[in-house]
C-alpha positions in Angstrom: -18.0 4.8 1.7 -17.2 4.8 -2.1 -18.9 8.2 -2.2 -16.2 9.6 0.1 -13.5 8.3 -2.1 -14.6 10.2 -5.2 -12.9 13.5 -4.2 -10.0 14.6 -2.1 -12.4 16.5 0.1 -14.2 13.2 0.9 -10.9 11.4 1.5 -10.0 14.1 4.1 -12.9 12.7 6.2 -11.6 9.2 6.2 -9.3 9.5 9.3 -12.1 11.1 11.2 -14.5 8.3 10.3 -12.0 5.6 11.2 -11.4 7.2 14.6 -15.1 7.7 15.2 -15.8 4.1 14.4 -13.2 3.0 17.0 -14.7 5.3 19.6 -18.2 4.0 18.8 -16.9 0.5 19.0 -18.0 -0.1 15.4 -16.1 -2.6 13.3 -15.5 -1.6 9.7 -15.6 -4.3 7.0 -12.7 -5.5 5.1 -14.2 -4.1 1.8 -14.3 -0.6 3.4 -10.6 -0.6 4.1 -9.9 -1.9 0.5 -12.0 0.9 -1.0 -10.1 3.5 1.1 -6.7 2.1 0.2 -7.6 1.9 -3.5 -8.8 5.5 -3.5 -5.7 6.7 -1.7 -3.5 4.9 -4.2 -5.4 6.5 -7.1 -4.6 10.0 -5.8 -1.0 9.0 -5.0 -1.3 9.2 -1.2 0.8 6.1 -0.4 1.6 7.2 3.2 -2.1 7.4 4.1 -2.8 4.2 2.3 -0.1 2.4 4.4 -1.7 3.8 7.6 -5.0 2.3 6.5 -3.3 -1.0 5.7 -1.8 -0.9 9.2 -5.3 -0.3 10.8 -6.6 -3.2 8.7 -3.8 -5.6 9.9 -4.2 -4.5 13.5 -7.9 -5.1 13.2 -7.3 -8.7 12.3 -8.3 -8.4 8.7 -6.7 -10.5 5.9 -4.9 -8.4 3.4 -5.4 -9.6 -0.2 -2.8 -9.8 -2.9 -4.5 -7.1 -5.0 -4.3 -4.5 -2.3 -0.6 -5.4 -1.6 0.2 -5.1 -5.2 -1.6 -1.8 -5.6 0.2 -0.3 -2.6 3.6 -1.5 -3.7 3.0 0.0 -7.2 1.9 3.3 -5.6 5.0 3.5 -3.5 7.2 2.7 -6.4 5.6 5.6 -8.3 6.4 8.1 -5.5 9.2 10.4 -6.6 10.3 11.0 -3.0 10.4 7.3 -2.1 13.8 5.9 -1.2 15.1 2.4 -2.0 15.0 1.6 1.8 11.3 2.5 2.0 10.4 0.4 -1.1 12.5 -2.6 -0.2 11.4 -2.5 3.5 7.8 -2.2 2.5 8.2 -5.2 0.1 9.6 -7.2 3.0 6.7 -6.1 5.3 4.3 -7.3 2.7 6.0 -10.6 2.5 5.7 -11.0 6.3 2.0 -10.5 5.8 2.0 -13.5 3.4 2.1 -11.6 0.2 3.9 -13.4 -2.6 5.0 -10.8 -5.2 4.2 -11.5 -8.8 6.1 -10.6 -12.0 4.4 -7.2 -12.2 5.3 -6.4 -8.6 8.9 -7.3 -9.1 8.9 -5.3 -12.4 7.7 -2.2 -10.5 10.4 -2.5 -7.9 13.1 -3.2 -10.4 11.9 -0.3 -12.6 12.0 2.0 -9.5 15.5 1.0 -8.6 16.8 1.3 -12.2 15.3 4.7 -12.6 17.0 5.7 -9.4 20.4 4.4 -10.7 20.5 1.6 -8.2 21.4 -1.2 -10.6 23.0 -3.5 -8.0 19.9 -3.3 -5.8 17.8 -4.1 -8.9 20.0 -7.1 -9.6 19.5 -8.3 -6.0 15.7 -8.1 -6.5 16.1 -10.1 -9.8 18.0 -12.8 -7.8 15.2 -12.9 -5.2 12.8 -13.7 -8.0 14.6 -17.0 -8.8 
């Protein structure tokens, strides 16, 4: 699977592979999902990475903190992301058991401050306490 993630051409095959694996009743491993998510984050495809995360959760896999942190960072780097998307995604990650660290909070706060949403950033700072 890592071979597919080296190029955007290979990544275009990922949805087809995931669907084929379901049809063939083949269960993908947790590490395969993590490789896909990391690759999609690297090429700034947060939406696709979130879809893979959803497949992972629906498949009963445990989502580790590293993947959550990487996805949150990726979303915060998206220019078209809205504060609602970022804050809602942060809340969804918390529901999955993710405890954001200082770097995660810093990414969210930086996103909000860059977007001139100071009061929202202050709210996130208060959540950190």
